[in-house]
C-alpha positions in Angstrom: 0.1 -0.1 0.1 1.2 3.6 -0.8 2.8 6.1 1.8 -0.2 7.8 3.8 0.4 11.2 5.2 0.5 11.3 9.0 -1.8 14.4 9.0 -4.7 12.0 7.9 -6.4 9.4 9.9 -8.7 7.1 8.4 -12.1 6.9 10.2 -14.4 4.9 7.9 -17.4 5.4 10.5 -17.4 9.1 9.5 -17.0 8.3 5.7 -19.8 9.2 3.4 -20.3 8.2 -0.4 -20.5 11.3 -2.8 -21.5 11.1 -6.3 -20.7 13.6 -9.0 -23.7 14.5 -11.2 -23.6 15.0 -14.9 -21.8 18.6 -14.6 -19.3 16.8 -12.1 -20.6 18.6 -9.0 -20.9 16.6 -5.9 -23.8 17.0 -3.5 -22.3 16.6 0.0 -24.5 14.9 2.9 -25.7 17.0 5.5 -24.3 15.0 8.3 -20.8 15.3 6.8 -21.4 19.0 6.6 -22.6 19.2 10.3 -19.7 17.0 11.4 -17.2 19.4 9.7 -19.0 22.5 11.3 -19.8 23.8 7.8 -23.1 25.2 7.6 -25.2 27.6 5.4 -25.7 27.7 1.5 -23.2 29.4 -0.3 -20.3 29.0 2.2 -17.0 29.5 0.4 -14.3 26.6 0.7 -11.0 26.2 -0.4 -10.5 22.9 -2.5 -7.3 21.2 -3.5 -6.1 18.0 -4.6 -3.9 16.0 -2.3 -2.8 13.2 -4.5 -4.5 10.8 -6.7 -8.0 10.2 -5.6 -8.2 12.6 -2.7 -9.9 16.1 -2.6 -9.8 18.2 0.5 -12.4 20.9 1.2 -11.7 23.4 3.8 -13.0 26.7 5.6 -10.5 29.3 4.5 -10.2 30.4 8.3 -9.2 27.0 9.4 -6.6 26.9 6.6 -5.2 30.0 7.6 -5.0 29.1 11.2 -3.3 25.8 10.0 -0.9 27.7 8.0 -0.1 30.2 11.0 0.5 27.3 13.3 2.9 25.5 10.8 4.9 28.8 10.6 4.8 29.3 14.3 6.3 25.7 14.8 9.0 26.3 12.4 10.1 29.5 13.8 10.0 27.8 17.2 12.1 24.7 15.7 14.6 27.1 14.3 14.6 29.5 17.3 17.6 27.7 18.9 19.7 27.8 15.5 19.0 31.7 15.3 20.1 32.2 18.8 23.3 30.1 18.4 24.3 32.1 15.3 23.6 35.4 17.0 25.7 34.3 19.9 28.5 33.4 17.5 28.4 36.5 15.7 28.4 38.4 19.1 31.5 36.4 20.2 33.3 37.0 17.2 32.5 40.7 17.2 33.8 40.8 20.9 36.9 38.7 19.9 37.6 41.3 17.2 37.1 44.3 19.4 39.8 42.7 21.9 42.3 42.4 18.9 42.0 46.0 18.0 
């Protein structure tokens, strides 16, 4: 079986069959929309393909929060590297000032 992203978990109990009509439009079950917290006609969603056979629909606000969290995590992960680099620069400047 192919590699599966660790972001996704499979919960077949919460899966729904969706068919495309003749114009390739899906009709999403009310229970699926309720479970996802998406309600109201005309709600704008962001759609993207995540590989063969997988389409993800997301609320733009939840997508923004996900991106912000990823950026914050990346900054936190690289924080020590930035601090070490700044410390090294400060030490070199101090050493250079002693040699003058």
